[in-house]
N, C-alpha and C positions, 0 to 999 in steps of 0.2 A: 564211622561211626559214631554219634553222639550215643549216650547212656539213654537220655531223654527219649531218644528215638526208638531205642529198643524194647521200650514198654510199651506193655498192647492195651491199645487203644480201651478206656471205662465208658462206653455209653452212658450217657442222660437218661435217665427214665423220664418218656415226654408228659408225665401227669406229676413229676417232682417239682414243690413251690421253689420257686426260683422269685428273688425278691433283687429287682433293680435298682440300687439307688442313681438317684437323677435321671429317672426315665423318663421326663420331661424334656432332658436337654439331647444336644445334637447327639451323642454319644451313645446313651441311655435309650434314647426314642428309636433309632437305628437299630440298636440290640433287642429293645421289645419287639418291633416288627418283624427281626429277622426270628425269632425263638418261636413266632405265632405261624410263622408260614412253615417251622420244622415240627409244628406239630403240640408244642408245648400248652399245657391246658390249666396252668394254676401259675399266672403272673401276678406279682404283687410291687405296688408301688406307692409312693406317697408323694404328695407335692412339698416343697420346703414349708408351706403354710400347714402343712400339717402334720410335717417331721422336720422340724429344724434340725441337722443333722449336726450342728455345733451345739445342741443342747445334749448333753450327757442321759440324763436321767430319761428324756423325751425316745431317743434312742433306744438304750436297754428296755425299756416301757412297751415300745413297737415292736422289738424281734422278738421279746417274752410272747407278745401277743400274737403273733404270725408266725412265730416257729419256721422259719424257711429252712429248705433244707439245702439250697444253692444262694449264694450273696454275690452278686456282679457288683463292683464298687464302678460305677461311672460318676460319681457326683464330684466336683470340684468348683471351685471358684477359679474361671479361666479368663483368659484376657489375649489381646495381643502386646506388643512392645511399650505402647505407650501406658496401657492399662497397669502392666507387670511395673514399670519402671516408675509409675506415679503413683503406685499403692502397694508395695513391698511388705508393711506390716501386715497389712489384712491378706496379701496372698499367701503369706508364711503362716499365719495364725489360724486364719478362716481354714484352708487345707489340713492342717495339723489335726486340727479338733474334729473336723470331719471323718478323717482316716482313724484315729485313735479311737475316737466314738464307736465307729461303726465296727471296726475289727475285734474290738472288747468285746462288745455287746453280741458280736456273731459267736467268738470265741464262749464267750458264757452259756451261749444258749445251741453250743455241739453243733455249730455248723462244719462239716467235715471237708465241705468243697466251696472257693473261695476264689473270685479273679478279681486283682486288684490293676487297674488301668493307670498308668503314669504317662509319662512324655519324654521325648526324646531329647528336651532340654534338660536332662538328668546328666548329658554326657559332658566334658571338656570342652570348651570353647575352640580348642585347639586339636580335636582328637584326631588322629589318623584317620582318615577316607577311605572306604566306607566305615562307619563307626560299628566297630564290634562290642559284646556287651561287654567284654572283658575291659573295656575304656573304662567303665565307671570309676570313679575315683582316683582318677590317675592324674589329672590338672585342673585347672582353673576353669570356675565356670562361666558363662557368658555373664557380666554385671546386671544388664535390663532384664533379666528375670531369675536370677540366680535365687530368689526368696520362695519362689514356685518350684525350682527346681532340687533345692534342700528338702522341701515337704515332700514331693514325691520319690526321694531317695528315703527317707524316713520311713514312709510305706512299704517300699520295698523290703525297707531293713526289717519291719514289723512283720511282713508275711514270713520272711526267712527265721526270725525268732519264733515264731508259732511254729511252723514248720518242724522247728528243731526241739523246741519244749514239748510241745502237746501232739506232734505225729500227722497232723492234719494236711489233708490233700490241698493247701494254698497254694496260688502261683500270681505271679506279677508279670505284666506285658506294658510294653513299652511302644505305643504307636508313634509314628512320625505325622507330622504336620495333618490334619482331618480337615476336609471339609464334605459339602453336600447339602440337600434337604432338610429342615431345621435349623441351620447354621446361625450365628450371631450376626447381623448387620449393623449393628450400633455403631454410629459412626466414629465414637471415640474408643469403645471397648472392644471389637471386633479383632479378629485375627487377619494377615495380610490379604488371601483371595475375596472373602465375603469382603472385607472393607476398599478393595480395588473393584469389585464388581458395583455394590451402590455408590461408591464416588463416578466411574465411569457413565454407569447408566443415567446417574443424576446430568452428565455434561452432556451426553448424547441429547437426553432429553430438553435440556436448556438451549443446546447450540451452541454450548461452550468451543471456543478455539482452543484450547488448552488446558490440559492437566497435568497437576506438579506430583509427581512419586518421590516418597521419602528415600534417602537414601541415594548410594552411588548404582545400582539397579543388577552392581554385578553378584551379590549375594546368592549362594544357589540352595532351593528348598526342593524337599520331596514330599508330594501330597498325594495321601492315599483317601480313597471314597469313604465315605461311614461305614455307607453297606459293607464294602470289603472288611471293614474293621469288625462289624458285626458278624460277620462269616468267620473271621480269624478267631472271635472271643469263644465262639461254641466249638470251633474245632480245638482251641488249645484245652478248654475243661473236656475234651472228651480223648485229647492225645498228646497232653503233655503233664507231665508230674516230676520238676525239679525246684530246689530251691532259686536257683539261677533267673534273671528276669530275663526274658526275651523277646527280641525285636518283632515290630509288626509294619512293615512296609510294603512298598512297591521296586526296590532297588535301582531306581534312577531319578536323575534330579532336572531342575530347571532353573533357570538364572529369574530373579525378581522384574528384570527387564523384561524376558521372555514370556512371563508369565502375565505382564501386562498387557502385552501385546495379544495374547490369547485372549483375555479377557476382553478388551476394546472391540476386538474383533467379533467376540460373542454378542454383546450387546449394542454394537453399530457406534462405537464412537469412532469417528474420523479425524478427529483434531491430532494436534502434537501431544506428546508425552515428554515431559522434560524432567531433569532429576534433581532434586536438591540435596544436594551432598552435604549441607549443613546438618541434617538429622542422619540420626544414626543408623548403621547397617546390621546391627546384632551380627552372630554368631557367620563368619566368612561362607561355611558351606556345612550342612548337615544332613548327610545323605547315609543312611544305615545301612548295616549289614546284616541282609535277611534270609544267609545262608542256613542256620539254623533251623527257621522256618519254614524254609523249602526242603530244607532236609527231612522235615517230618511229613512233606506232602500238600503243602498248602501256597498258594499263591496268589497273587491279589487279581482280579479281574476288569476292574473298570477303568480303561483308558481316561486320559485326564482332560483330552479335550470332550469325549462323552460326557463325563462326569461333571465338567462347568458348564456345558450347552443343559443338561440335567437340572443343576443347581440355579442356574438362570430363569430356568422355566418356574420354578419354585418360585422363586424370588419375584418374579410378575404375578403368580398367583395368589401371592399375600402380602403384596405391597400395601395394600390399606390398612392392614393389621400394621405392618414393619415401621410404617411412618411413624404412630400413636408411639413407639415405645422410645 
């Protein structure tokens, strides 16, 4: 049994003020909904128009004004392989600024409980599978998203540095690929699952005979429903206190080809799925070892097929507004 799993749970006061950075995004929105269901009564959020987290002075001012007891950092500039590969400078700079400003301000106003959420892309491209947390910094990163990965690694290091220097109960968690209601379905900037869902839905609606999928279809990915991540986030805040980052996932994966077929069946596309092997595959496989989290007593609960159906229902309900983005 690990040291972290031997620590007694520390429940959060449901009246504590919790600031969720990025509360309008996929992850932050899910965390907000989950905390409301769990009885939290003082949740704080601010849109990017209200508080640009890249603006250091504004971030410090906001945290001095709100004085949160807990901070959950779900704010980030995110995107799929195309966006990461096209805008590496912005993905590095924006995410570094967001994290540094938020954590420095949280430390300045004596926030003792903070959760930093990263990404499984922090691990080496050819890490042994399933990927253990100890694989961090042991090999070369996937070049199509190395800028984003470096930013998230810096966030982990800042959590560890603040813990070591100031003794705060700050933690970091690395979720696998996320999806669910509230996802980004932008045709160029979205991740693989929502991108496939939009393309295949539009192909089915137009009666297209064929949809071309990027890459060989052989890379394997793990997908975690965002509601599961929200539940894991609160669980970790109450049951985990260690400088080591911890993986959050489901413990199983699926090939991109299999995912394409699942989404096609969900949206009703009956045409041909072909592969454009001239496009990049990215990391061959990215399955997280979630044994440490399981040891603490938490497991994901939303099956992929059920989660995809739920996400598609949300997509259909919001189709009119999505088309304007």
